[in-house]
C-alpha positions as CSV (number, residue, x, y, z in Angstrom):
1,X,12.5,-10.5,-5.0
2,X,14.8,-9.3,-7.8
3,X,16.6,-5.9,-7.1
4,X,15.8,-4.3,-10.5
5,X,16.4,-0.6,-9.7
6,X,18.4,1.2,-7.0
7,X,17.1,4.4,-5.4
8,X,20.0,5.7,-3.4
9,X,18.0,8.3,-1.5
10,X,15.8,5.4,0.1
11,X,18.8,4.1,2.0
12,X,18.3,5.0,5.7
13,X,14.7,6.2,5.3
14,X,12.2,5.4,8.0
15,X,9.4,3.5,6.3
16,X,6.1,2.3,7.7
17,X,3.9,-0.2,5.9
18,X,0.5,-1.5,6.8
19,X,0.0,-5.1,6.1
20,X,3.7,-5.5,5.5
21,X,4.1,-9.2,6.3
22,X,1.9,-10.9,3.8
23,X,0.8,-10.7,0.2
24,X,2.0,-7.6,-1.7
25,X,2.9,-6.0,1.6
26,X,5.6,-8.6,2.3
27,X,7.1,-8.0,-1.1
28,X,7.1,-4.2,-0.2
29,X,8.9,-4.9,3.0
30,X,11.5,-7.0,1.2
31,X,11.8,-4.3,-1.5
32,X,12.4,-1.4,0.8
33,X,14.9,-3.4,2.9
34,X,16.9,-4.3,-0.2
35,X,17.1,-0.5,-0.8
36,X,18.7,-0.1,2.7
37,X,15.6,1.5,4.3
38,X,14.6,0.9,7.8
39,X,11.2,-0.8,7.7
40,X,8.5,-1.1,10.4
41,X,5.2,-2.8,9.5
42,X,1.9,-3.8,11.2
43,X,-0.7,-6.5,10.6
44,X,-3.2,-8.6,12.6
45,X,-1.5,-11.9,12.3
46,X,1.9,-12.9,13.7
47,X,4.7,-12.2,11.3
48,X,7.7,-13.5,13.4
49,X,8.6,-16.3,10.8
50,X,8.6,-13.6,7.9
51,X,10.8,-11.3,10.1
52,X,13.2,-14.2,10.6
53,X,13.3,-14.7,6.8
54,X,14.0,-10.9,6.3
55,X,16.7,-10.9,8.9
56,X,18.4,-13.9,7.3
57,X,18.2,-12.3,3.9
58,X,19.1,-8.6,4.7
59,X,21.1,-9.1,7.9
60,X,18.6,-6.5,9.5
61,X,15.3,-7.3,11.1
62,X,12.1,-5.3,10.2
63,X,10.2,-3.9,13.2
64,X,7.0,-5.7,13.4
65,X,4.0,-4.8,15.6
66,X,0.6,-6.6,15.9
67,X,-2.3,-4.2,15.1
68,X,-5.7,-4.2,13.8
69,X,-5.6,-1.0,11.6
70,X,-9.4,-0.5,12.1
71,X,-8.4,0.5,15.8
72,X,-7.2,3.9,15.0
73,X,-5.9,4.4,18.6
74,X,-3.8,1.2,18.2
75,X,-2.6,2.2,14.8
76,X,-1.4,5.6,16.1
77,X,0.4,4.0,18.9
78,X,2.2,1.8,16.5
79,X,3.2,4.8,14.4
80,X,4.4,6.6,17.4
81,X,6.5,3.5,18.4
82,X,8.0,3.4,15.0
83,X,9.2,6.9,15.2
84,X,10.7,6.2,18.5
85,X,12.4,3.0,17.2
86,X,13.8,4.2,13.9
87,X,13.3,7.9,13.7
88,X,10.3,10.0,12.2
89,X,8.6,8.3,9.5
90,X,9.5,9.6,6.1
91,X,7.9,7.1,3.8
92,X,4.2,5.7,4.6
93,X,2.7,3.0,2.5
94,X,-1.0,2.5,3.3
95,X,-1.3,-1.1,1.9
96,X,-3.4,-3.2,4.1
97,X,-7.0,-3.7,2.7
98,X,-9.9,-6.3,2.8
99,X,-11.2,-7.2,-0.6
100,X,-13.6,-9.9,0.7
101,X,-16.2,-10.5,-2.0
102,X,-19.8,-9.5,-1.1
103,X,-23.0,-8.5,-2.8
104,X,-24.7,-5.2,-2.3
105,X,-27.9,-6.8,-0.8
106,X,-26.0,-8.8,1.8
107,X,-24.1,-5.8,3.3
108,X,-25.1,-4.8,6.8
109,X,-24.3,-1.6,8.5
110,X,-21.7,-3.2,10.7
111,X,-20.0,-4.8,7.8
112,X,-20.0,-1.6,5.9
113,X,-18.5,0.4,8.8
114,X,-15.8,-2.3,9.5
115,X,-14.9,-2.4,5.6
116,X,-14.5,1.4,5.5
117,X,-12.6,1.5,8.7
118,X,-10.0,-0.9,7.2
119,X,-10.0,0.2,3.6
120,X,-10.3,4.0,4.0
121,X,-10.5,5.4,7.5
122,X,-7.2,3.8,8.5
123,X,-5.6,5.3,5.6
124,X,-6.6,8.9,6.5
125,X,-5.6,8.7,10.1
126,X,-2.3,7.1,9.4
127,X,-1.6,10.1,6.9
128,X,-2.7,12.5,9.6
129,X,-0.4,10.9,12.2
130,X,2.9,11.1,10.1
131,X,2.5,14.7,9.0
132,X,4.1,16.4,11.9
133,X,7.2,14.2,11.7
134,X,7.5,14.8,8.0
135,X,7.1,18.5,8.3
136,X,10.0,18.5,10.8
137,X,12.0,16.4,8.4
138,X,11.5,18.7,5.5
139,X,9.2,16.5,3.7
140,X,8.1,12.9,3.0
141,X,6.4,10.5,0.7
142,X,3.0,8.8,1.2
143,X,1.7,6.0,-1.2
144,X,-1.9,4.9,-0.7
145,X,-2.8,1.5,-2.4
146,X,-6.0,1.8,-4.3
147,X,-7.2,-0.6,-7.1
148,X,-8.4,-0.5,-10.7
149,X,-11.5,-2.4,-9.5
150,X,-13.6,0.8,-9.1
151,X,-12.3,2.2,-12.5
152,X,-13.6,-0.9,-14.2
153,X,-17.0,-0.7,-12.4
154,X,-16.6,-4.2,-11.0
155,X,-19.4,-5.8,-9.1
156,X,-18.9,-8.2,-6.3
157,X,-17.4,-6.0,-3.6
158,X,-19.1,-2.6,-3.6
159,X,-17.8,-1.5,-0.1
160,X,-14.2,-2.2,-1.3
161,X,-14.6,-0.2,-4.6
162,X,-16.2,2.7,-2.8
163,X,-13.1,2.9,-0.5
164,X,-10.9,2.7,-3.5
165,X,-12.5,5.6,-5.2
166,X,-12.3,7.5,-1.7
167,X,-8.7,6.9,-1.4
168,X,-8.0,8.7,-4.7
169,X,-10.1,11.7,-3.6
170,X,-8.4,11.8,-0.2
171,X,-5.0,11.5,-1.8
172,X,-5.7,14.5,-4.1
173,X,-7.0,16.7,-1.3
174,X,-4.0,15.9,1.1
175,X,-1.5,16.5,-1.7
176,X,-3.0,20.0,-2.2
177,X,-3.0,20.7,1.6
178,X,0.4,19.5,2.4
179,X,2.3,20.3,-0.7
180,X,3.8,23.5,0.8
181,X,5.4,21.2,3.5
182,X,7.1,19.1,0.7
183,X,4.9,16.1,1.7
184,X,3.9,14.2,-1.4
185,X,0.8,11.9,-1.6
186,X,0.2,9.6,-4.5
187,X,-2.1,6.6,-5.0
188,X,-1.2,3.3,-6.8
189,X,-3.8,1.3,-8.4
190,X,-2.7,-2.2,-9.3
191,X,-4.5,-4.6,-11.7
192,X,-4.9,-8.2,-11.0
193,X,-1.7,-9.2,-9.2
194,X,-1.3,-12.9,-8.9
195,X,-0.5,-13.3,-5.2
196,X,-0.8,-16.6,-3.4
197,X,-4.1,-15.4,-2.0
198,X,-5.4,-14.6,-5.4
199,X,-4.4,-17.9,-6.7
200,X,-6.0,-19.8,-3.9
201,X,-9.3,-18.0,-3.9
202,X,-10.1,-16.5,-7.2
203,X,-7.8,-17.4,-10.1
204,X,-9.2,-20.0,-12.5
205,X,-7.8,-20.6,-16.1
206,X,-11.0,-19.0,-17.5
207,X,-11.1,-15.9,-15.3
208,X,-7.3,-15.3,-16.0
209,X,-7.7,-15.7,-19.7
210,X,-10.6,-13.3,-19.8
211,X,-8.7,-10.7,-17.7
212,X,-5.5,-11.1,-19.9
213,X,-7.7,-10.4,-23.0
214,X,-8.5,-7.0,-21.4
215,X,-4.8,-6.1,-21.0
216,X,-2.7,-4.5,-23.6
217,X,0.2,-6.4,-22.3
218,X,-0.4,-10.1,-22.2
219,X,1.8,-10.9,-19.3
220,X,0.4,-11.5,-15.8
221,X,1.2,-9.1,-13.0
222,X,3.7,-10.1,-10.3
223,X,4.1,-8.5,-6.9
224,X,7.5,-7.2,-8.0
225,X,5.7,-5.1,-10.6
226,X,3.9,-3.2,-7.8
227,X,7.0,-3.0,-5.6
228,X,9.1,-1.2,-8.3
229,X,6.3,1.4,-8.7
230,X,5.9,2.1,-4.9
231,X,9.7,2.5,-4.7
232,X,9.7,5.0,-7.6
233,X,6.8,6.9,-5.9
234,X,8.7,6.9,-2.5
235,X,11.9,8.1,-3.8
236,X,13.3,11.4,-5.2
237,X,13.0,10.1,-8.7
238,X,9.2,11.2,-8.5
239,X,10.0,14.4,-6.5
240,X,7.6,16.5,-8.6
241,X,4.8,13.9,-8.6
242,X,2.0,14.4,-6.1
243,X,-1.9,14.0,-6.1
244,X,-1.6,11.4,-8.8
245,X,-2.9,7.9,-9.3
246,X,-0.4,5.6,-10.9
247,X,-2.0,2.6,-12.6
248,X,0.0,-0.6,-12.9
249,X,-2.3,-3.1,-14.6
250,X,-0.8,-4.2,-17.9
251,X,-3.2,-1.7,-19.8
252,X,-6.6,-2.6,-18.7
253,X,-7.9,0.9,-17.9
254,X,-6.9,4.2,-19.4
255,X,-6.4,7.3,-17.4
256,X,-6.0,11.0,-18.4
């Protein structure tokens, strides 16, 4: 990670990230820690080695808890433990998601329910759980990770794209409801970010060339491009932005 921009107000903030130990989430943890924030994150798999890496780099250790975010009671318990450990959460990043490919005709009710539980339901209840602490703190910032996949009308994962669209609707409604409390809700929709997972499972020379042809900017997206945008949305630099969806995709989709 390269520290490109410093947001002084993020220093000392209590940050909670879902899926913060791998993929883009790991870069987010690194990015917030580089800003001097106190970071707690959850994910299903063990992240001890990643925490060791962060401690060696930043001389502070992120607070890691194992959690299946589809288990709302467990997620709420982790949020409560974080508030006890590092103070009321002032920045929430709902990042964890499951974008497993699937066709519409193979979707079962159980698959659909589990997919929505991870990709949408957990986002709502994490938001709900941090509102009280943010109110007491005089405000806060919430960033809900979405995707341009539904804007493009992509096939191949209809449950995921449905959740992405729902995230944007939810973000707008919550921004309206909790604006008087100075709690900001924004969504961030990345394009095709070349994480290790993407490279291992889906990136081929042909697919990448076709996607770059759609982009206005012909560079590939790196995780740091998403980190910079999330830090901005979490800081006072965006203090009058709420209810918005920021797209970081090199210019594939057009909003407005």
